C-alpha positions as CSV (number, residue, x, y, z in Angstrom):
1,M,0.0,0.0,0.0
2,T,1.5,3.3,-1.0
3,L,0.5,6.4,1.0
4,P,-0.3,9.7,-0.7
5,T,2.3,12.2,-0.9
6,I,0.9,15.8,-0.3
7,T,3.2,18.9,0.0
8,E,2.8,22.5,-1.0
9,D,3.9,21.8,-4.5
10,K,2.9,18.2,-5.1
11,I,0.0,15.8,-4.7
12,E,0.7,12.1,-5.6
13,L,-2.1,9.6,-5.2
14,A,-2.0,5.9,-5.9
15,P,-4.4,4.7,-8.6
16,G,-7.9,4.6,-7.3
17,D,-7.2,7.0,-4.4
18,E,-9.3,10.0,-3.7
19,L,-8.6,13.0,-1.5
20,I,-11.4,15.2,-0.3
21,L,-10.7,18.7,0.8
22,R,-13.6,20.2,2.8
23,C,-14.7,23.7,3.5
24,R,-12.8,25.1,0.5
25,T,-13.6,27.9,-1.9
26,W,-13.5,28.5,-5.6
27,E,-10.3,30.3,-5.1
28,D,-8.7,27.4,-3.5
29,Y,-9.7,25.3,-6.4
30,E,-8.3,27.7,-8.8
31,D,-5.0,28.0,-6.8
32,L,-4.7,24.1,-6.8
33,L,-5.3,24.0,-10.6
34,A,-2.6,26.6,-11.1
35,R,-0.1,24.8,-9.0
36,R,-0.9,21.5,-10.8
37,Q,0.1,23.2,-14.1
38,D,-2.4,21.0,-16.2
39,K,-0.4,17.8,-15.5
40,A,-2.1,14.5,-16.4
41,G,-3.1,11.8,-14.0
42,L,-5.1,13.6,-11.4
43,R,-8.8,14.7,-11.8
44,I,-9.7,17.7,-9.8
45,K,-13.4,18.7,-9.2
46,Y,-15.0,21.4,-7.1
47,S,-18.5,21.4,-5.8
48,S,-20.1,24.7,-4.7
49,L,-22.8,22.6,-3.0
50,T,-20.6,20.9,-0.6
51,S,-17.8,23.3,-0.7
52,E,-15.4,20.4,-1.4
53,I,-12.5,19.8,-3.7
54,R,-12.2,16.2,-4.8
55,V,-8.8,15.1,-6.1
56,M,-8.9,11.6,-7.8
57,S,-6.3,9.4,-9.3
58,P,-8.3,7.1,-11.7
59,L,-7.5,3.4,-11.9
60,P,-5.7,2.4,-15.2
61,G,-8.8,0.6,-16.5
62,H,-10.7,3.9,-16.8
63,G,-8.5,5.2,-19.4
64,K,-8.7,1.9,-21.3
65,N,-12.5,2.1,-21.3
66,V,-12.5,5.7,-22.5
67,N,-10.1,4.9,-25.3
68,M,-12.3,1.9,-26.4
69,L,-15.4,4.1,-26.4
70,A,-13.5,6.8,-28.4
71,D,-12.4,4.3,-31.0
72,F,-16.0,3.1,-31.4
73,V,-17.3,6.5,-31.9
74,K,-14.6,7.3,-34.4
75,A,-15.5,4.1,-36.3
76,L,-19.2,5.3,-36.4
77,L,-18.2,8.7,-37.6
78,R,-16.0,7.2,-40.4
79,K,-18.7,5.0,-41.5
80,K,-21.0,8.1,-41.8
81,S,-18.2,10.1,-43.5
82,Q,-18.5,12.6,-40.7
83,H,-15.6,14.8,-39.7
84,W,-14.6,15.4,-36.0
85,E,-11.9,17.0,-33.8
86,A,-10.5,15.3,-30.8
87,F,-9.4,17.1,-27.7
88,T,-7.6,16.0,-24.6
89,P,-9.2,16.3,-21.2
90,I,-9.9,19.9,-20.4
91,T,-11.2,21.9,-17.5
92,L,-14.4,23.6,-18.0
93,K,-15.5,26.6,-15.9
94,Y,-19.1,27.8,-15.7
95,S,-19.4,31.6,-15.8
96,N,-22.6,33.6,-15.8
97,Q,-21.1,36.7,-16.9
C-alpha cells in the first residue's frame, strides 16, 4: 500500500485513491489548478454545493474504457463520413457573465 504524498507543491495519489478537501472555496480550487500546471493523471473537481475539492487518481482501466469508447465513436463517424476534432481532457469553468 502506497501512502499519498501531499506537499505545498505536489500531490501524488495511488491509482484509485481519492482526496477530499472540505470547507474550500472556488479560489482554493483555482489555486490548486494553477499549482498543478495541467499535468495529467489527477482529476480535480470542485462542488459549490458541498464546498469540497475532490482530487482523484483514476484506475488504469478507466483510461482503457474511455479509449475503447472513443475508438468506437470514431469508427461510427468514419462509417457515416463525418468529420470530427479530438481534444484531450480539459477543465471547464461555468461563468454566468
